[in-house]
C-alpha positions in Angstrom: 5.6 -64.0 39.6 5.9 -60.5 39.6 4.7 -58.7 36.5 7.6 -57.6 34.0 7.1 -54.0 34.0 7.7 -53.8 37.4 11.1 -56.0 37.2 12.7 -54.6 33.4 11.8 -51.7 31.3 10.3 -51.9 28.1 13.4 -51.1 26.6 15.1 -54.0 28.2 12.7 -56.3 27.4 12.6 -55.6 23.7 16.7 -55.6 23.6 16.6 -59.2 24.6 14.0 -60.0 22.4 16.0 -58.4 19.3 19.1 -60.6 20.3 17.1 -63.6 20.6 16.0 -63.0 17.1 19.6 -61.7 15.9 20.3 -65.0 17.2 22.9 -63.8 19.7 21.2 -64.8 22.8 19.5 -68.6 23.5 15.6 -68.5 24.3 16.2 -70.3 27.2 18.6 -67.7 28.9 16.3 -64.7 28.5 13.4 -66.7 29.6 15.5 -67.2 33.0 16.5 -63.6 32.7 12.8 -62.5 32.7 11.1 -65.3 34.9 8.8 -66.2 32.0 7.4 -69.6 30.4 7.8 -70.4 26.8 4.0 -69.2 25.6 4.8 -66.0 27.5 8.2 -65.4 25.7 6.6 -66.1 22.3 3.7 -63.5 22.9 6.2 -61.3 23.9 7.7 -62.2 20.5 5.0 -61.9 18.5 3.9 -58.4 19.7 7.2 -57.1 19.2 6.8 -58.6 15.5 3.7 -56.5 15.3 4.6 -53.6 16.5 7.7 -53.4 14.1 5.4 -54.5 11.2 3.1 -51.2 12.2 6.0 -48.7 12.3 7.4 -49.8 8.6 3.8 -49.9 7.1 4.0 -47.0 4.4 0.1 -46.7 4.8 0.1 -45.8 8.6 1.3 -42.1 8.8 4.2 -42.6 11.7 6.8 -40.1 11.8 7.9 -41.3 15.3 7.0 -43.8 17.2 3.6 -43.2 19.4 3.3 -45.6 22.0 -0.5 -45.2 22.5 -1.3 -45.2 19.1 0.5 -48.9 18.6 -1.8 -50.1 21.8 -4.7 -49.1 20.3 -3.7 -50.6 17.3 -3.0 -53.6 18.8 -6.0 -53.5 21.0 
C-alpha cells in the first residue's frame, strides 16, 4: 500500500473525514477510496479532532493555521 500523502493531499483527506463526521459519507466508502483499514481511519479522525480543538482553544495564540506548530504540539 502506498502512503496516503503520496496518493492524496492533506486537504482531500480532511475533506473526506469532515464529510464522514457530518454523516454525508459512509466510513467504509472512505476507507475504500483511501485504501486504509478501520484502525487507520479512526486514527485520522482522532488527529483531525485534536487539530480542530487546538485551533479553537483560546489559550493557544493562533491567528492562522500553522501546521508546524500543530505537529509540534501533537508530538
